[in-house]
C-alpha positions in Angstrom: 91.5 17.7 -10.7 91.6 19.1 -14.0 93.5 17.2 -16.8 95.6 20.3 -17.7 96.5 20.4 -13.7 99.0 17.0 -14.2 101.6 17.0 -13.2 100.2 18.3 -9.8 102.5 19.2 -6.9 100.9 17.5 -4.0 102.2 19.7 -1.1 100.7 22.8 -2.9 97.5 20.9 -2.8 97.6 19.8 0.4 98.6 23.3 1.7 95.6 24.6 -0.2 93.2 21.9 1.5 94.6 23.3 5.1 94.0 26.8 4.4 90.5 26.3 3.3 89.9 24.0 6.4 91.5 26.8 8.5 90.4 30.0 6.7 87.3 28.8 4.8 89.3 30.2 1.4 92.6 29.2 -0.5 94.5 30.8 -3.3 95.5 27.9 -5.3 95.1 28.6 -9.0 94.9 25.3 -10.3 92.2 23.8 -8.1 89.4 22.7 -10.0 86.3 25.2 -9.5 84.3 22.1 -8.8 86.4 21.0 -5.9 86.0 24.5 -4.3 82.1 24.5 -4.8 82.2 21.1 -3.0 84.2 22.3 -0.1 82.1 25.0 0.3 78.9 22.9 0.5 80.8 20.6 3.0 81.9 23.2 5.4 78.4 24.5 5.6 77.1 21.4 6.0 79.2 21.5 9.1 80.9 18.2 8.3 84.0 17.5 10.0 87.1 16.9 7.6 89.3 14.9 10.4 86.6 12.1 11.7 86.3 9.3 9.9 82.5 9.4 8.2 80.3 7.2 9.9 76.4 6.1 8.8 77.3 5.6 5.5 74.3 3.0 5.1 71.2 4.2 4.5 69.2 1.2 3.4 68.5 -2.3 5.1 69.0 -5.4 3.2 65.4 -5.7 2.2 65.3 -2.3 1.2 68.7 -2.3 -0.8 67.2 -5.3 -2.8 64.0 -3.5 -3.9 66.3 -0.5 -4.9 68.8 -3.1 -6.9 65.5 -4.7 -8.6 64.1 -1.1 -9.7 67.5 -0.7 -11.2 68.1 -4.2 -12.5 68.3 -2.9 -16.4 71.1 -0.5 -15.5 73.1 -2.7 -13.4 72.7 -5.8 -16.0 74.2 -3.1 -18.8 76.5 -1.6 -16.7 78.1 -4.6 -15.1 80.2 -6.1 -18.5 81.7 -2.8 -19.0 82.7 -2.7 -15.1 84.5 -6.0 -15.7 86.0 -4.5 -18.7 87.4 -1.9 -17.2 89.0 -4.0 -14.4 90.2 -6.5 -17.0 91.8 -3.7 -19.0 93.9 -2.1 -15.9 95.3 -5.8 -15.0 92.8 -6.8 -12.5 94.8 -4.9 -9.8 94.7 -1.6 -7.8 91.2 -0.5 -8.9 87.5 -1.0 -7.7 84.6 0.2 -10.0 81.4 1.3 -8.3 77.8 1.8 -9.9 75.8 4.3 -8.0 72.2 5.4 -8.3 71.0 8.9 -8.9 70.8 9.3 -4.9 74.6 7.9 -5.1 73.5 4.6 -3.3 76.0 2.4 -4.3 74.1 -0.6 -6.5 76.9 -2.6 -7.9 81.0 -2.8 -7.4 83.8 -4.7 -9.0 87.3 -4.7 -8.6 90.8 -5.6 -6.5 89.8 -7.6 -3.3 92.6 -6.2 -1.2 91.7 -2.4 -2.3 88.2 -3.5 -1.7 88.4 -4.2 1.7 90.5 -1.0 2.4 87.4 0.7 0.7 85.1 -1.2 2.9 86.8 0.1 6.1 86.1 3.8 4.8 82.3 2.9 4.1 82.4 2.1 0.3 80.1 -0.8 0.2 76.7 -2.1 -1.1 73.8 0.4 0.0 76.4 3.3 1.1 75.7 6.6 0.4 78.6 8.7 -1.6 76.9 12.1 -0.9 78.9 15.0 -0.1 77.0 15.1 3.1 78.1 11.8 4.4 81.5 11.3 3.2 82.4 14.8 1.6 83.9 15.6 -1.7 84.0 12.8 -3.9 83.9 12.0 -7.7 80.4 10.3 -7.8 79.1 13.1 -6.0 80.5 15.8 -8.1 79.8 14.2 -11.1 76.0 14.0 -10.4 75.9 17.4 -8.8 77.6 19.1 -12.0 76.5 16.8 -14.6 79.9 16.3 -16.1 83.0 13.8 -15.7 85.4 14.5 -12.8 88.4 13.3 -11.0 89.2 14.0 -7.5 92.5 13.3 -6.3 94.2 13.0 -2.6 94.1 15.9 -0.9 90.9 17.2 -3.1 88.5 15.1 -1.0 87.4 17.3 1.8 87.7 14.1 4.5 91.3 13.3 5.3 90.1 9.5 5.3 90.0 9.7 1.5 93.4 11.8 1.0 95.1 8.4 -0.1 92.6 7.5 -2.9 91.8 8.9 -6.6 88.4 8.5 -7.6 87.2 9.4 -11.1 83.2 9.5 -12.2 81.0 10.3 -15.1 77.2 10.6 -15.0 75.0 8.0 -16.9 71.8 9.5 -18.4 68.7 7.9 -19.7 67.4 8.5 -23.3 65.0 10.5 -22.1 67.9 12.9 -20.8 67.2 12.3 -16.8 70.4 11.4 -14.8 70.6 7.5 -14.0 73.5 7.3 -11.6 77.3 7.6 -11.9 80.2 5.2 -12.8 83.1 5.7 -10.1 86.6 4.1 -10.7 88.6 4.2 -7.5 92.4 3.8 -7.1 95.0 4.5 -4.6 96.4 8.3 -4.9 99.5 6.9 -6.4 97.8 4.7 -9.1 96.1 7.7 -10.3 96.1 8.9 -13.7 94.5 11.5 -16.2 93.7 8.7 -18.9 91.4 7.3 -16.4 88.8 10.2 -16.9 88.7 9.5 -20.3 88.2 5.5 -19.8 85.0 6.4 -17.1 84.0 8.7 -19.8 83.9 6.1 -22.4 82.4 3.6 -20.3 79.4 5.9 -18.8 78.7 7.1 -22.9 78.7 2.8 -24.2 76.4 2.1 -21.3 74.0 5.5 -22.1 74.0 4.1 -25.9 73.6 0.7 -24.7 70.4 1.9 -22.8 69.2 3.7 -26.0 69.6 0.9 -28.1 67.9 -1.3 -25.7 65.1 1.2 -25.6 64.8 1.3 -29.5 65.0 -2.6 -29.5 62.1 -2.9 -26.6 60.1 -0.1 -29.0 60.8 -2.0 -32.1 59.8 -5.3 -30.5 56.6 -3.2 -29.3 56.0 -2.3 -32.7 56.4 -5.4 -34.2 54.2 -7.0 -31.9 51.3 -4.4 -32.7 51.8 -5.2 -36.2 51.5 -8.9 -35.7 48.4 -8.3 -33.8 47.3 -5.8 -36.4 48.0 -8.3 -39.5 46.5 -11.2 -37.6 43.5 -9.2 -37.0 42.5 -8.2 -40.6 40.1 -9.8 -42.5 42.5 -9.8 -45.9 45.4 -12.2 -46.2 48.6 -10.6 -46.1 51.8 -12.3 -47.3 55.3 -10.9 -47.5 57.9 -12.2 -49.8 61.4 -11.4 -50.0 63.2 -11.1 -53.6 63.7 -14.6 -53.7 60.2 -15.2 -53.4 60.7 -16.6 -49.9 57.5 -16.0 -47.1 58.7 -13.8 -44.5 55.6 -13.2 -43.1 52.1 -14.7 -43.3 48.9 -13.7 -41.4 46.4 -16.6 -40.5 44.0 -15.3 -43.0 46.5 -15.8 -45.7 47.1 -19.4 -44.7 43.4 -20.1 -44.8 42.8 -18.7 -48.2 45.9 -20.4 -49.6 46.0 -23.6 -47.6 49.3 -23.3 -45.6 50.1 -23.0 -41.8 52.3 -20.0 -40.9 55.5 -22.6 -39.8 54.9 -24.7 -42.8 55.4 -21.5 -45.1 58.0 -19.3 -43.1 61.3 -19.2 -45.0 60.4 -21.1 -47.7 59.4 -20.1 -51.5 55.8 -19.7 -51.9 56.2 -21.5 -55.5 57.5 -24.8 -53.4 53.9 -24.5 -51.3 51.3 -23.7 -54.0 51.4 -23.8 -57.9 51.4 -19.9 -58.8 49.0 -18.6 -61.2 50.7 -17.6 -64.5 49.6 -13.6 -63.7 51.3 -13.8 -60.2 54.8 -15.1 -61.8 54.7 -12.7 -64.5 54.0 -9.7 -62.1 57.0 -11.0 -60.0 59.3 -11.5 -62.8 58.6 -8.4 -64.3 58.4 -6.5 -60.6 55.1 -4.9 -61.3 51.6 -4.6 -59.4 48.6 -6.1 -59.5 45.1 -4.6 -58.6 42.3 -7.1 -57.2 43.2 -9.6 -59.8 41.1 -12.9 -59.6 43.2 -15.7 -59.7 43.5 -19.4 -58.6 46.4 -20.7 -56.4 46.4 -24.7 -56.6 47.7 -26.9 -53.7 47.6 -30.6 -53.8 44.2 -30.6 -52.5 42.1 -28.4 -54.3 42.3 -25.2 -56.2 42.3 -21.7 -54.2 40.6 -18.8 -55.7 40.9 -15.4 -54.4 41.3 -12.0 -55.4 44.6 -10.8 -55.1 47.0 -7.3 -55.1 50.5 -7.3 -55.2 52.3 -4.2 -54.3 56.1 -4.4 -55.1 58.5 -3.2 -52.2 61.6 -1.1 -53.5 64.4 1.0 -51.5 65.5 3.2 -54.3 66.1 1.0 -57.1 66.8 -2.0 -55.1 64.1 -4.5 -55.0 63.3 -5.3 -51.5 60.0 -7.9 -51.8 56.9 -8.2 -52.5 53.4 -8.0 -50.2 50.8 -9.8 -51.4 47.0 -9.0 -50.4 44.6 -11.8 -50.7 40.8 -12.0 -50.4 38.1 -14.9 -50.4 36.2 -14.0 -53.4 33.1 -15.1 -51.6 33.6 -12.8 -49.4 34.3 -10.0 -51.8 30.9 -10.9 -53.3 29.2 -10.8 -50.1 30.5 -6.9 -50.0 29.2 -6.3 -53.2 25.7 -7.6 -52.4 25.8 -5.1 -49.2 26.8 -2.2 -51.5 24.8 -2.9 -54.3 21.8 -4.4 -52.4 21.5 -7.5 -54.0 19.4 -9.0 -50.9 16.1 -10.0 -50.1 13.9 -7.3 -48.3 10.5 -9.1 -48.0 9.6 -11.6 -45.2 6.6 -13.6 -44.4 5.3 -10.9 -42.2 5.0 -8.6 -45.3 2.4 -11.3 -47.0 -0.9 -10.2 -46.1 -4.1 -12.5 -46.3 -6.5 -14.0 -43.9 -8.2 -16.2 -46.9 -8.0 -20.2 -46.0 -6.1 -20.9 -49.4 -3.8 -18.1 -49.0 -2.9 -19.1 -45.5 -2.5 -22.9 -46.6 0.1 -21.3 -49.1 1.8 -19.5 -46.5 2.3 -22.4 -44.2 3.7 -24.7 -46.9 6.2 -21.8 -47.5 7.4 -21.2 -44.4 8.2 -25.3 -44.4 9.9 -24.7 -47.6 11.9 -22.3 -46.1 13.3 -24.5 -43.5 15.3 -26.6 -46.3 17.4 -26.0 -49.5 15.1 -28.0 -52.1 14.3 -26.2 -55.3 11.0 -24.4 -55.1 8.5 -24.1 -58.2 6.3 -20.9 -57.4 3.0 -20.7 -60.1 0.6 -17.8 -60.2 -0.8 -15.1 -62.4 0.9 -12.0 -62.9 0.9 -9.9 -59.8 0.1 -12.2 -57.2 3.2 -11.5 -55.3 5.8 -14.6 -56.5 8.8 -12.6 -56.0 7.7 -11.6 -52.7 7.1 -15.5 -52.0 10.6 -16.1 -53.1 12.3 -13.2 -50.8 10.5 -14.4 -47.7 11.6 -18.0 -48.3 15.0 -17.0 -48.7 14.9 -14.9 -45.6 13.1 -17.6 -43.5 16.1 -20.0 -44.1 19.6 -20.3 -43.3 20.5 -18.6 -46.3 18.8 -15.5 -45.1 22.6 -13.3 -44.8 23.4 -14.5 -48.1 22.7 -12.7 -51.4 19.2 -12.7 -53.4 19.6 -12.5 -57.1 16.5 -12.2 -59.2 16.3 -12.9 -63.0 13.9 -12.1 -65.4 14.4 -14.7 -67.8 11.9 -13.3 -70.7 13.7 -10.0 -70.5 17.4 -11.2 -71.0 17.9 -11.7 -74.7 18.9 -15.3 -75.7 22.4 -14.3 -77.0 23.2 -12.8 -73.8 21.7 -15.3 -71.2 24.9 -17.5 -71.1 27.0 -14.6 -70.2 24.4 -13.3 -67.4 24.3 -16.8 -65.9 27.7 -18.3 -66.0 30.2 -15.4 -66.6 33.1 -15.0 -68.9 36.7 -15.1 -68.6 39.3 -12.3 -70.0 40.4 -14.3 -73.1 36.4 -14.8 -74.0 35.6 -11.1 -73.5 38.0 -9.3 -76.0 40.7 -7.3 -75.9 41.3 -4.8 -72.8 38.2 -6.3 -70.8 38.6 -8.6 -67.9 36.2 -11.4 -67.3 33.6 -11.0 -64.8 31.5 -13.6 -62.5 27.7 -14.5 -63.5 24.6 -14.5 -61.7 25.1 -18.0 -60.6 28.7 -16.8 -58.7 27.2 -13.9 -57.3 24.2 -16.2 -55.6 27.3 -18.7 -54.1 25.8 -18.9 -50.6 22.3 -17.6 -51.3 19.4 -18.0 -53.3 19.0 -17.5 -56.9 15.6 -16.4 -58.3 14.0 -17.6 -61.9 11.0 -15.7 -62.9 9.4 -16.6 -65.8 11.2 -19.4 -66.0 9.3 -21.1 -68.9 10.6 -18.3 -70.9 14.2 -19.4 -70.9 15.5 -21.2 -74.2 15.6 -25.0 -74.5 19.1 -25.1 -74.7 19.9 -22.7 -71.6 17.4 -25.0 -69.7 19.7 -28.0 -70.1 22.6 -25.9 -69.0 20.2 -24.7 -66.1 19.5 -28.5 -65.2 23.2 -29.2 -65.2 24.0 -26.9 -63.0 21.2 -27.7 -60.6 22.8 -31.6 -60.7 26.1 -30.6 -60.4 26.5 -27.9 -58.1 29.2 -26.2 -60.0 29.9 -24.3 -63.6 32.4 -23.2 -66.0 32.8 -19.5 -67.1 32.5 -18.9 -70.8 36.0 -19.1 -71.8 37.2 -20.9 -69.1 38.7 -23.9 -67.9 38.2 -23.4 -63.9 35.6 -25.6 -62.4 33.7 -23.2 -60.0 31.9 -25.1 -57.1 28.6 -23.6 -56.0 26.3 -23.5 -52.9 23.1 -22.0 -54.3 19.3 -22.6 -54.0 17.1 -22.2 -57.0 14.0 -21.1 -56.7 11.8 -20.6 -60.2 8.1 -18.9 -61.0 5.9 -19.0 -63.7 2.7 -17.3 -64.6 1.8 -20.2 -67.0 -0.6 -22.2 -64.4 -0.1 -25.1 -66.8 3.8 -25.5 -67.2 2.9 -29.6 -67.2 1.2 -29.0 -70.2 4.2 -26.7 -71.7 6.2 -30.1 -71.1 3.6 -32.4 -73.1 3.9 -29.8 -75.8 7.5 -29.5 -75.7 8.1 -26.1 -75.0 9.6 -26.8 -71.4 12.4 -29.9 -70.5 10.6 -32.6 -68.7 13.7 -33.3 -66.9 14.2 -29.6 -65.6 10.3 -29.2 -64.9 10.7 -32.2 -62.2 14.0 -30.6 -60.6 12.0 -27.4 -60.2 8.8 -29.5 -59.3 10.2 -30.6 -55.7 8.1 -28.0 -53.9 5.2 -26.3 -56.1 3.3 -23.7 -54.4 0.2 -22.0 -56.3 -0.3 -18.4 -55.3 -3.9 -17.7 -55.6 -5.2 -14.7 -57.7 -6.7 -11.5 -56.0 -10.3 -12.2 -57.0 -10.6 -15.8 -55.3 -8.9 -14.7 -52.1 -12.1 -13.3 -50.7 -12.3 -11.0 -48.0 -8.2 -10.3 -48.3 -8.9 -7.7 -50.7 -10.2 -5.1 -48.1 -7.0 -6.2 -46.0 -5.3 -5.2 -48.8 -7.0 -2.1 -49.6 -6.6 -0.9 -46.1 -3.2 -1.5 -45.8 -2.0 0.0 -49.0 -4.6 3.1 -48.4 -2.7 3.7 -45.1 0.8 3.5 -46.6 0.1 5.6 -49.3 -1.5 8.2 -47.2 1.5 8.0 -44.8 4.0 8.5 -47.6 2.1 11.6 -49.1 1.1 13.2 -45.6 -2.4 12.7 -45.9 -5.5 11.4 -44.3 -7.7 9.7 -46.6 -10.9 7.7 -46.1 -12.5 5.9 -49.0 -16.0 6.4 -49.8 -18.7 3.3 -49.9 -19.1 3.7 -53.6 -15.7 3.7 -54.4 -15.2 0.8 -52.2 -17.8 -1.4 -53.9 -16.1 -0.6 -57.2 -12.7 -1.9 -55.8 -14.5 -4.6 -54.0 -16.6 -5.9 -57.0 -13.8 -5.5 -59.6 -11.9 -8.7 -60.8 -8.6 -7.6 -60.9 -6.9 -9.3 -63.6 -3.5 -7.9 -62.5 -4.0 -8.9 -59.0 -2.1 -7.2 -56.1 0.3 -5.3 -58.2 -2.6 -3.8 -60.3 -4.5 -3.1 -56.9 -1.4 -1.4 -55.4 -0.5 0.9 -58.9 -4.7 1.8 -58.9 -4.6 3.0 -55.2 -1.4 5.1 -55.5 -2.4 6.9 -58.6 -6.0 7.5 -56.7 -4.4 8.9 -53.7 -2.3 11.4 -55.8 -5.4 12.6 -57.5 -7.3 12.9 -54.1 -7.6 16.8 -53.1 -9.5 16.6 -50.0 -9.9 13.9 -47.5 -12.1 11.4 -49.3 -11.3 9.0 -52.2 -14.3 8.8 -54.1 -15.4 6.6 -57.5 -14.2 9.8 -59.7 -10.8 9.4 -58.5 -10.8 5.9 -59.8 -9.3 4.9 -63.3 -12.2 4.9 -66.0 -11.8 1.3 -67.1 -12.3 0.1 -63.6 -15.5 1.9 -63.2 -16.7 0.9 -66.6 -15.8 -3.0 -66.0 -18.3 -2.8 -63.1 -22.3 -3.2 -63.4 -23.8 0.3 -63.7 -21.1 1.8 -65.9 -22.0 4.5 -68.0 -20.3 3.0 -71.0 -21.2 -0.2 -72.4 -19.5 -3.2 -70.9 -19.4 -7.1 -71.7 -19.2 -9.4 -68.5 -19.6 -12.9 -68.5 -22.7 -14.2 -66.6 -20.6 -15.3 -63.6 -19.0 -11.9 -63.4 -22.1 -10.2 -63.6 -23.4 -12.5 -60.8 -20.5 -11.6 -58.7 -20.9 -8.2 -58.9 -24.4 -8.0 -58.3 -24.2 -9.9 -55.3 -21.2 -7.5 -54.3 -23.3 -4.5 -54.8 -26.3 -5.7 -52.9 -24.0 -7.0 -50.2 -22.8 -3.5 -49.7 -26.1 -1.7 -50.0 -27.9 -3.7 -47.7 -24.5 -4.3 -45.0 -24.5 -7.9 -45.5 -28.1 -8.7 -44.7 -28.5 -12.1 -46.4 -32.3 -12.1 -46.2 -32.9 -8.7 -47.4 -30.1 -9.5 -50.3 -31.9 -12.8 -51.6 -35.0 -10.3 -52.0 -33.3 -7.4 -53.7 -31.8 -10.1 -55.8 -34.6 -12.1 -56.5 -32.9 -15.5 -55.5 -33.8 -17.9 -52.6 -31.5 -17.5 -49.4 -29.9 -20.9 -50.1 -29.0 -20.1 -53.7 -27.5 -17.2 -52.4 -25.2 -18.9 -49.9 -24.1 -21.4 -52.4 -23.2 -18.6 -54.7 -21.4 -16.6 -52.3 -19.3 -19.7 -51.5 -18.4 -20.2 -54.9 -17.3 -16.6 -55.2 -15.1 -16.7 -51.7 -17.6 -14.0 -50.2 -19.3 -13.9 -46.7 -21.7 -11.5 -45.0 -19.0 -10.0 -42.9 -17.0 -8.6 -45.9 -19.8 -6.1 -46.4 -20.4 -5.1 -42.7 -17.4 -3.0 -42.6 
């Protein structure tokens, strides 16, 4: 029934129905077109209007329960509105039904006596209210037409329902699909056009609640995803409201500040930790901070971190603050990876088969397993830093930083800044403080090369750091704990003599002297020079894309030279020579002039010690006679026993001349 057709003439409506049943058409102009279309569908389906509809139930009990479970959310939301409608009309003469999209009755509430009457006509849980089953009715029309509908008395196709008025409206999901219908059934005498407005408002309210629940579920899903993402972040995240109360804190922030989620939520951050002055100022002025190194304080200990603050605003209104915190140690580890403050050499990179070299390597591997201070002694170029890096990489600190400092290369007035860093107030106007080398080495190793070049006053400072494992930046007051291993090196083989002469602090010497390794010079490593020559030649040839061999004469010069610059000098000489080679053979002409002149037989005069002259004479004889000691002794004019004694003194063997 169209609302505009009220008040309607029941006799005219009944006559129109009878005319349609008998003739298949009617001429009533006030008849709802939707009702006329339904009558045609019922007639085409062969439905008998005078027989009470049978077989209304399409579901057994178990299947109905499954259907109700599938529509649990719809039933849960619609039920309160159905009860409100029933109470609004005075809890009498009305029954409210809820159907699914297939017009199966899912729920009902209403007047008991009217429900009994309707049950006798098939309106019950699990019943189908489709036109094929019961003819024209409001629920079927609402879903077929997609609009709210009211069907009164004779508008029902079946006579069994002529005493009723039912009003229904479709219920749509947030996605727009049809979920079901809300149907209000009364006796025809109690029907009213306002019922259409009631059912429309109720169905719309159900749709709004479905949308609200969906939005809430999506918000909860997004919040859960956000919480998981915040908890998974490597940085600490802290949300504060405008009053400084914690509204969210992830586990990382709790770890950095030493507070728990339960302890922090809803409380002022200032009541949990002592805020740095920079943080208080930023919050009071509502300004941002970018990666500021600050120290929060708890009752237990200071909590240093790198802090960024973002201010949340909605227009001009302050909504709160976001704190982003990082452990300073983690920031430094990131810097190490970016700038390459790492050790690259391992013990596998140190070549040497000489007995003394093998002994030093053995003790170096033992030293790598601990955390004691190590003192490396050796001439310039023997590979002290390579040993230091190998010791670092061979121990538990291998994943930490390796910071190398050449004490002889840093001006005296800058050394304190380099080692200990400084605070902003000490740096000067417009500058921020920065960490020193000790802080950068935290968790790893700090290597002092040419430690004997450190001024005495700085030696005292270094001694204190070794003893206390903590520093204070220049211009600062904060004590910074350290976990750093110290490795020192010196070219001065007589460092103990420097202590006696007062040039090096005795207490520092004994602190560094826990594990002392003396690296032998290249001239005392016997056949190791052949191993190093082969390795370096291959490395440079591969780098230059060449295939190069060394002539016997050039090899004799390389082997007989005393190498005062040790391995570093050998590497430089071979790299230079490999660049000069145009063919496939490295000859004496490719070697530096000073190298050729320093050996016996040079074209220029060169003064050698008798010991060095003897050594070179034995090497040249060995190379010429391929290590045959009998012929070598004859050629040199000495006895074989004497030759063996001298070869042992020079760490030479016949095998070194047979290659």
